[in-house]
N, C-alpha and C positions, 0 to 999 in steps of 0.2 A: 454495845451489841444491840440494845433496843433501838438506838438511833439508826443503825444500819438497816435493821428490819423495816423501820418506818420509811427510810429512803427507798428501799426496794419496792414497798407497796405503793409509795407515791409514784415511782417510775412506771410501775405496771398500770396504775390508774391513768397516768398521762398518756401512755402508749395506747390504752384502750380508747381514750377520747380521740386521739389523733388518727387511729387506724380504723376502728370498728364503727364509730359514730358517722364518719363521712360515707362509709359503705352503706350503712342503714338508711341514711338520708337519700343516697342515690337510688337505692331500691325503691323507696317510697315515692320518689319523684317519677321513676319509671311507671309505677302503678297509676299515678295521677295522670300522666300523659297518655296512658293506654298503649304502651309498647306491645306490639303484636308478636305472636309466636306461631309457628306452623308445624304441622305434623301429619302423619298418616296413621289411620286407625281402622279397626273393625268395630262396627256398631254392635253392642251387646244388648242394649235396651233403650227404648224411647218412652218417656212419660210426657205425652203431648199436653196433658192437663197442667203439668207443672213446668213445661218447656225445659225439660232436662233430658240429656242424652248421655248414656253410659258408653264410654269408649275404651277399648283396649288399644292404646297407642304405643308406637315405637318411641325411641329416645327423642326428647325435645332438647336439641343441642343448645339453643339459646338460653335455656334455663338450667342446663346441666342435669336434666332429669333422665333417669333410666326409663326403659319401657315399663308401663304399668297400666292398671285399670282404674278409671276414675269417672266420676260424674261431672258434667259441665252444664252450666246454664246455657240456654239458647237466647241470643239477643233478639231474634225475630222468629216467630212461629213459622213463617214461610220457609225458613232454612231447612226444616225437617220434612217438608212436603216432598214426597217421592223417595225418601230415604227409608230403608227397611233394615230390620235386624239382620246381622251377618253381612251387610254391605261393607265393602272396603271404601273408605272415604279419605279425602284430604280435608284438613280443617285449619282455620286460623282462629286464634283466641287471644284475649287480653285478660288481665286481672283488673277487676272493677269492684270496689267496695268489699274486698275480701273474697270475692267469688271469681272463678275462672269462667269466662263467658265466651262462647263460640260466636264469632262475628261472620264467619264464612264456612260453609259446609257443602262439599260436592262429592259425588261419586268419583272414585280414583281414576276411572277411565276417561273422565272429561278433561 
């Protein structure tokens, strides 16, 4: 009986290594390459001193995210020029060093 349990745990460990580990490596590789994602959002706050924008965004299909509110870092301070709280915007972002960083931000009407 003990031997069967050990075989089962060994099989689970091997399955984990063969299935989960490659997925984790692929996700990490995407972050390093800077895979971009797009969305539409409403601006809820702008902290120009910290280059952070708070967005209420719709679903981000490429990440399988539901709609939510979150803070994003801004890659370039110029991106928030002319953007106001309550504006509807389209945005592109990447994950870099553990942060979500907006690389493009435009009023949705453009």
